[in-house]
C-alpha positions, -999 to +999 in steps of 0.1 A: +778-419-674+795-453-676+775-481-657+799-507-664+825-493-639+801-489-607+809-515-582+777-536-575+777-549-540+773-588-538+758-608-513+777-612-481+794-647-474+774-669-446+802-659-422+801-623-429+762-625-423+769-645-391+795-620-378+770-593-383+738-609-365+760-618-338+770-581-337+734-570-341+722-593-313+752-586-288+744-550-290+709-554-286+719-573-251+740-547-242+717-518-248+686-535-235+699-563-212+683-589-237+671-595-270+634-582-274+635-579-312+650-608-331+631-640-332+636-650-370+659-645-397+634-623-413+638-599-384+674-594-396+664-584-432+658-547-428+696-544-417+709-564-445+687-549-470+701-516-462+736-529-471+729-550-496+702-553-527+671-571-517+669-608-533+660-642-527+697-649-525+702-625-497+674-639-477+687-673-482+720-663-472+708-646-441+686-679-433+718-700-437+739-680-411+709-680-385+707-718-389+746-720-388+747-700-354+721-727-340+714-702-312+687-710-285+656-692-280+642-677-245+605-687-235+591-659-256+612-671-286+639-645-290+674-656-299+698-657-271+730-647-287+755-652-256+748-689-247+747-721-264+719-746-261+739-768-235+747-737-214+711-728-215+698-764-206+725-766-177+711-730-166+675-744-164+688-776-145+705-756-121+673-732-115+654-764-110+676-776-085+681-743-067+643-740-064+640-776-051+667-771-027+650-740-013+687-724-020+692-689-009+726-668-010+738-663+028+758-632+036+785-644+059+797-612+074+777-617+105+793-651+112+822-661+129+844-689+129+844-714+157+869-743+157+866-776+177+897-793+179+894-831+176+912-861+163+913-863+122+899-902+124+868-890+145+860-857+134+838-867+102+818-890+126+816-863+153+803-838+125+778-863+115+764-869+151+764-832+156+744-826+124+718-849+132+715-836+169+683-816+181+708-801+206+727-783+178+698-771+157+701-735+147+730-731+166+753-727+134+752-718+098+775-744+087+805-765+095+834-785+080+857-809+091+891-803+086+924-818+093+926-814+129+888-811+136+858-792+128+852-757+120+819-740+125+806-707+113+779-693+138+762-660+144+765-665+181+795-683+185+798-678+223+766-698+226+779-729+204+810-724+225+794-730+258+775-757+245+805-775+229+826-769+264+795-784+285+799-816+264+836-821+268+841-841+297+877-843+310 
């Protein structure tokens, strides 16, 4: 047998390693919801050694690729392939702010709009007074100034309507 003509698989380029690593991690995320297997470059070596001859050069190439990808890690030390470090930092900041603000998502399907017509010059101040008044506490979920007044969203707009009309003196 002539061994000179058998092609020897050389090590992949760093870019090829990066693409393979991204594909491995995205598959992991799609199958399991998140990466629960890969924390270091060494964790990828079984896969690369199944395709290429094991060598120090291959190990270094995989390490370079992982470093080049600069992927953030979660709290358990696993790579997060679908976010940048900046995105992860922003997400953490948003989580902190949501927690601090006691934020929650409200379904508005039960709320109905009620519009209070008012002069556009006075509407912002009027809304400010309404927001700070105990009289209106719990009567609406949110309110916005508009070009011609204030738009309220309330679960019971009839109750708010009666209150507003009782305060309008003609």
